C-alpha positions in Angstrom: -45.3 -64.9 32.1 -45.1 -61.6 30.7 -45.8 -62.8 27.1 -48.8 -64.6 28.1 -49.7 -60.7 29.8 -48.9 -58.8 27.1 -51.1 -61.0 24.5 -53.7 -61.0 26.8 -53.9 -57.3 27.4 -51.4 -55.5 25.1 -48.6 -53.3 26.5 -49.8 -50.3 26.0 -52.4 -51.0 28.9 -50.0 -51.9 32.0 -47.7 -49.1 33.4 -45.3 -50.9 36.4 -45.0 -49.8 39.3 -41.4 -49.4 39.6 -41.4 -47.5 42.8 -39.1 -47.5 45.5 -35.7 -48.8 45.5 -34.9 -50.2 42.3 -32.3 -52.9 41.5 -30.8 -53.9 38.4 -33.4 -57.0 38.7 -36.4 -54.6 38.7 -34.9 -52.5 36.1 -34.0 -55.4 34.0 -37.5 -56.9 34.0 -39.0 -53.9 33.7 -37.0 -53.4 30.3 -38.2 -57.2 29.0 -41.6 -56.2 29.8 -41.8 -53.7 27.5 -44.2 -51.6 30.1 -43.9 -48.0 30.9 -42.4 -47.1 34.3 -44.0 -44.6 37.2 -42.1 -41.1 38.2 -43.9 -39.7 41.1 -42.8 -36.2 41.4 -43.2 -36.3 44.6 -39.9 -38.7 45.0 -38.0 -36.5 42.8 -36.9 -34.1 45.3 -34.3 -35.3 47.6 -30.9 -32.7 47.8 -28.9 -36.1 48.8 -28.9 -37.7 45.1 -29.7 -37.5 41.6 -32.9 -39.1 41.1 -34.6 -40.9 38.4 -37.9 -39.0 39.2 -36.6 -35.6 38.7 -38.1 -34.2 35.2 -35.1 -33.8 33.6 -34.1 -37.5 33.9 -37.4 -39.0 32.7 -37.4 -40.4 29.5 -40.4 -40.7 26.9 -41.3 -44.4 28.0 -42.7 -43.6 31.2 -45.8 -42.3 32.8 -45.3 -39.1 35.5 -47.5 -38.1 38.3 -47.5 -35.3 40.5 -48.9 -37.9 43.1 -51.0 -41.0 43.6 -53.6 -41.8 45.6 -51.1 -43.4 48.0 -49.2 -39.8 48.5 -50.2 -36.3 50.1 -51.7 -33.9 47.5 -48.9 -31.3 46.4 -50.4 -28.9 48.8 -49.8 -31.5 52.0 -46.5 -32.3 50.5 -45.5 -28.7 50.8 -46.8 -28.4 54.0 -45.8 -31.5 56.0 -42.6 -32.9 54.1 -39.3 -32.2 55.0 -37.8 -28.9 54.9 -34.9 -29.4 52.8 -36.9 -31.7 50.1 -39.2 -28.3 49.8 -36.3 -26.2 49.6 -34.9 -28.0 47.0 -38.1 -28.3 45.3 -38.3 -25.1 45.2 -34.8 -24.3 43.8 -35.7 -26.8 41.1 -39.2 -25.6 39.9 -38.2 -21.8 40.3 -40.8 -20.8 42.8 -40.6 -18.7 46.1 -43.0 -19.9 47.9 -45.1 -23.7 48.8 -48.1 -21.7 47.4 -46.8 -21.4 44.0 -46.1 -25.2 44.4 -48.8 -27.3 42.9 -49.2 -25.2 40.2 -45.5 -25.6 39.4 -45.3 -29.3 40.0 -48.5 -29.6 37.6 -46.7 -27.9 34.7 -43.4 -30.2 35.8 -45.5 -33.2 35.2 -46.9 -31.8 31.8 -44.2 -30.3 30.5 -41.9 -33.7 31.2 -40.8 -35.9 28.4 -43.2 -38.8 29.6 -45.4 -40.1 27.1 -48.5 -39.5 29.7 -48.9 -37.1 32.9 -51.4 -37.8 35.2 -52.1 -35.2 37.7 -54.8 -36.2 40.7 -57.8 -33.5 40.0 -57.0 -32.1 44.0 -53.5 -31.1 42.7 -55.4 -29.0 40.1 -57.5 -27.4 42.8 -54.5 -26.9 45.0 -56.3 -28.3 47.9 -54.2 -30.1 51.0 -54.2 -33.5 52.9 -58.3 -33.0 53.4 -58.1 -34.1 50.0 -55.6 -37.2 50.6 -57.1 -40.2 49.2 -55.2 -43.1 51.2 -52.8 -43.4 53.5 -50.9 -47.0 52.8 -50.6 -49.3 55.7 -53.5 -48.1 57.7 -57.0 -48.7 58.7 -59.7 -45.9 59.8 -62.4 -44.0 58.2 -60.4 -41.2 57.0 -59.3 -43.9 53.7 -60.8 -43.5 50.5 -63.5 -41.3 51.4 -62.3 -38.5 49.7 -65.4 -36.9 47.6 -64.4 -33.9 45.1 -67.4 -30.8 45.7 -70.0 -30.7 43.1 -69.1 -27.2 42.3 -65.2 -27.9 42.4 -64.9 -28.4 38.7 -65.6 -25.3 37.4 -65.7 -24.2 33.4 -62.9 -21.7 34.2 -60.9 -24.3 35.8 -61.6 -26.9 32.9 -60.7 -24.2 31.1 -56.8 -23.8 32.6 -56.9 -27.5 32.7 -57.2 -27.4 29.1 -54.9 -24.1 28.2 -51.8 -26.3 30.2 -52.4 -29.5 28.4 -52.4 -27.4 25.1 -49.4 -25.3 26.2 -47.5 -28.4 26.6 -48.7 -30.4 23.9 -51.0 -33.1 25.6 -54.1 -32.4 23.9 
């Protein structure tokens, strides 16, 4: 089956969603497929385990995200998440207040050795959960309705995104 998918689409156009509890069979299937896996930084910061999602554990053949459409924004994560996870993230990222966490997450993703880094625009903007796109397994008027304001993408922000992408060799 994987060979047919690769023949039709090519390996470079598929990212495997290998999130959650990773069993040996999942790791084996991922290796056999040749697809890059996902490293979501919001999943990295449990002080109780050495997570594959921590940037120093990344491999080149993966895609790193600060978060996805199914996650809180980074600012929202810092305001709502388990305090032990936040404390560990702040220590790991070298920040002393949650307000600096958004930029630190972006820098951690961009500086990772992952081949590709994806940063939701809400995280570049430092927005809270009012900018969250989806809450999985729920129905309602708040899912899939966020729209970035027309004036959010300023020339200054574009220059900052370019500066960071250049700094970390992603241009």
